[in-house]
N, C-alpha and C positions, 0 to 999 in steps of 0.2 A: 735314193738313199734311205739305208737300213736307219733305226733309232731304236735304241735301247730304253727300256720303259725304267724309270724312276719310279719306284713303288713308295719310298718315304714321301713323295710329291704328291703321289696319288691318294684319294679317300672314297669310299662308296657310301657317304653318308646321305647320298641321294635315295638310296633305296626304299620301296614303299611298302607297305605290309596291307593286304598281300602284294607278294612281290611282282612286280610287273617287270616281266623278262624281255619284252620287246627292247623297252625304255634303257633296259639295262645292256642289252646287245650293243644298240646304236652309243651308248656312252663309252665302249671301249674298243668300239671297231675302228677309230681311227689309230689307236696304239697297236692294235695286231697287225693294221694295214703296215705301219711302221716296221714291224719286224720281219714280215712274210717274205720279203726280198730276200734278207738274209738267211732266212732259215731253208728256203729254197736254195741258196747258192753252196751252203755249206751241209745240208741232209742232217742238222741238228737237231732235235726236239724242241718242239714250240713251249719250253717250260714255262717262260716268263707270261705267255696265253694261259696257263692254268693260275698262276698266282693270280692275275686279274680275275678269272673265272670265278674263282674262292672268294676273292674279295666282293665280288658284287653278287655273292650267295646264288651263283647259278649253277653249283654242283648240287644242289639241295634243291635246286628250284622243283623239280616235279615229285618231289615227296609232297603227301597231303598235309595242309597246313595242320590240319590236327593232330598232326606227327612229328610238328615241329618244322615241316619243309615250307617252300615256297607256294604250293598249291597251282601251280601252274598245269593247264590241260595239255595232251596232246599236240592241237592245234598252236598254242600259242609256244609250246617248246619247238614247233616245226618253224615258226616263224623266227623265234629266237636263230636256230641253226642257219636258216638261208640269210639272214642278216651278219652274221659272223662269215659266212663263205664267202660273202661279197667282198670282204676285207683278206680272208686268210682261209683259204680253201683247207690247210691241213689242220689248222686248230680247230675248225668245223667239224670235220670228218673225225677227226680223234676223239672228240668231245660227244659227237652223237652218238660214238660206240657207251661212253657211260650214262648218256642220257636216256638211250631206249632202255638199258637195263636197269633204269629207276622206273621210268615210264610204265615197264610192263609189270612188276609186281604192286607199282601203285593203282594202276587200272585194276589189277586182281583183288586188292585189298577194299578199292571202294565199290566194284560191279558185283565181285564173286564172292565177297566176305570172307577172302582165304587170310585168315588170323596169321597164319604161318609165315608170311612174309613181313609183319610189322616190325619184329627185332630189327632186320637188316634195314628199312626204312628209316626206322628212329636213329641208327646208328649213322647212314648217311648223311643225316640232318645237323645230328648233334657233334659226329666228328669231321665231317665232309669228306669220308670215304670217298675215293675215286674208284670206280667197277668198270672192269676190264670186259670184254667181249673176244671170245675167241675164234667168234663170226663163222665164215665159210669152212675153216677147216675141222669145226665140229659138226656142221649143220644138221641134215637127217638121219645121215648114216653115221656120225659118231666118229672119234679117233682115240687111239690111244687104248691102254690095258687099264681096268681095276680088277686086280685079282682079290678075291675073296680071302680075307684071313678072320682071325678072331677079333672079333669086336669092331670090322669096318673093314675097308680095303684099300689096299696097296695101289698106288697111282703111279704109272711110268704114260709119259705122253711127251709130243712135241706139238705145240698149236702155233700155227703159222699166222699172219696177218694180226696180230695181236697191237691194235692202235692204242698209241698211249702207254705202252707198257710202265714206261720209263715213271709214270705220275701214279700208277695204279696201287691201290691198295689190294683189291678182293678181285682175282680172276676167276668171273662166273664161266663154267665149264663142265663138260664131262668126259667120260672115259667109258669103254667098253668091257663089261663082264659076260661072262660065258659060263653057264651052268656045267654042271657033270652030262647032260643028256644033248649039249650043243646047242640050246639055246641062247641069243645075243641080247641082251638088254644095255642100256646106256644107263647110267647111274650119273646122276646131275649134282653139284657141289661147288662150293668155293674155295680156290686154292689162296691161302695168304703169299702176296707177292715177296713178304718179309722171311717167308720160312726158308731154312739153308737147303730146302731140299727143291725149291724152284728157282729157276735162272733164267735170264734173257741173253739170247746170243743175237748178236748184232748181225741181222741177215738184211737189212733193209737199203738196199741199194737199187733207187727205181727211178722209174721213167717222170713220174708225178707223186703228188702227194709226199712229199720227201719229208715234209717236217713232223708227220704222223708217227714217225720212229715205230714202225708196225712191224716190230721184229718178232722173232719165234721167241718163244715161253717152252723153256724144258722143263719137266717135271720128271723127278727123280725118284722113286720110293718112299712119295708122300703116303701119309696115312690118314687116311679121312674115316672117323669115326662113324659108324651107322647113322647115329644121329646128326651127322653133318650132311648125309645126301639129302636133298631137299624134296626129289621126286625122282623115280626110274622110269622108262619106257622101253619098247620094242626097238631096236636098232632096225634102220633102215625103213620106218613107218613113219607117217605123220601121227601127232599126238593131239591133243586138244591143245595142251600147253603151248606147242610149236604153232598150232592156228593162233593163238593168242599172240606169240610172239612176232610172227609173220606180219600180223595184221597192225601191230603198234609199232614195230622198228622200223620196217622198210619207209613209210612215210615221212620218218624222221631223217633217215641216212639220205633220202633223194632230195629232200629241201636242200642239203649242202649242195649237190649237185646242181640245182634249181638256180642257188643262190651266184654258183661261179659262172653259170652262164649268162644271167643278167647284168654280172660286173663286166663279162666281156662284151657285151652289147654296148653297154654305157662307154667302155673306152673305145671301141669302134666308131661310136656316133660322135664323140668327141674329137679323135683325128677327122673322121669324114668332113664334121663341119668346118674344121679349119683348112679344108683343100677344096679349091674349086673344081667341079665338075667330077664330083663323088656321084656315084652309082646309085641311085634312088632304087632301083629294081632290086639290087644285093640287098640295100638297105630293107627294103617292102619284104625279102625273102625270109630273111634273118629275124624279124619280128613276128614274121607268121610261124616260122619254126619256134620262137620264142613262147609265144602265146599257147602252141599246141603243147610244149612242155609244161608251161603253168596250168593248164586247164587238164591234164593228166594230174598231176600233182595234187591238184583240187579234188579231183576223182578219189584218190589215196585217201585224203582225209575224210571225205566223206564216208568212206567203207569203216573207218574207225569210228566215225561219228554216231552208228547204229549202235555199238556196244553190245555187238553179237559176233565174237570171232567164230569162222567156221570154214568148212573147205571154199565156199561161197567168196568170203570175205578175202580169204586167200588170193583166189583167182583175182577179184578186181583190184587188189592192191597189186599184184604181181603183174598183170596188164599195166597198170600204171607205171608200174617200176620199167618196164619196157620202152614206154613212151617217152617219160622223162628224160631215162639215155639217151634214146633215137633223136628226140629233137632237139634235147638240149646239146649234145654232141654237133649236130648239125647247124644250130644255131652259131654255135663258139667257131667251126669253121668258116660259116659266110661272115662272121664279125672280122677274122683275119682278111679274109679275102677284101671287105670292105674299108678296112685299114691299109691296104696294099702291103707296100714293103715295110713298110714301120712295124708291121706286126711281128716281124721277123729278130726286132732288136728288143733283147730283155727287158730294157728299160721302160718299154710300154706296158708290160705286165699281161700282154694279151698270150705269147706264147707259153707262160705259166699256167695261165688257166687252161689253155689247149691242152697240156700236159695232166693238169689237175683232173680236168673232166675225164678223161679215159678210163680213171676207175669207177665210173658209171656202168662199165661193159662188165663188171667181173665180180658183182655180188650175185648173190641166188636170190631169184632163181635165174641164173642165164638163158640167153634166148632159147636155147633147143629145149630144156625141160619148163619153160614156161610156155611156150608154145605146144608140147603135148600136154600139160597140165589144162591150159585154156581149152584145148580140142577134144581132151576128157570131158570136161564139163559139158560143154557144147552139146558131146554126143551121148551123155549119159553115162559115161564110163567110170571106174573106179579111179580115184586120184591118190589112193595111199601112196604108193609107191612111187610116186612121181615126185623129185625133187632135183 
């Protein structure tokens, strides 16, 4: 049964200082679970989830406490997302895109002393801005056009897979600029979602993760002043900032898929225990696959904990990303087998988790580029243009 959150009856008075994001996630998890089925059935955006996330202070959780935020580190944020995903994969995945967009500048502010990111972080904390990521549509190659005009750039682009676009304040994105000699660079900037030059196009009709509302965002003739460009880089090649992005973002995103796999396992075990003659071998294979995903995710977080993003940490994180996806998907498949015919019914929640976890296949680096990247590292070859 779906449930409607009555925000008037809900308070977040138990928030600690500094923010305990894990406790906060546990508090709202039952309410997320209450509307997850309805969101999946209708394909509507998880708007009420964002109300709860804001009330709990989770929007600003990753902002350093010195700048007014919750001060949570990457490992804590990953645990938060894992817990949220056990209740509602769509909420967790959409929110992971905001979370990593906060965690990255927070890490740069704390560990690289990058002062330029401070105003954004302070605004996230003070105004509870929701940051969006254009993700795979923007990756290393870049997308869209940035025409140089007097005082800045005129941007035209379509950004697919923009999770949580309806709740977003700023789309953190980029577009390709080409100089007179044909050299292509990607300029990075924030596009205000309330601008008349930015609109959401409803394209999200998908197998899973339906409540993320990861629709296309279309940018038409948006003027970005030179001062609004955060940095620029050569198109189609790894840049040190993207090494930081990859190292920090993907352990957060894949915490979501791990949480989905864990919840599928628990549902299947509950069904199997209530039925005589359950196959212990299938249960054992399921737990073995799940443990492999958990260990791989821990490996990803270990790479983050080095606080030294590089081509090598990208390799370790992306190996982990592939293993979490592979073993997480396998664990959910075995969960369905263990539960038997009951898994085919929507009411168990297993088939939703089966559909949602398929999204783990499609984030960068996908299987082909990831294998080539890892192979190049093993053989001492360049990885600059492998993405």
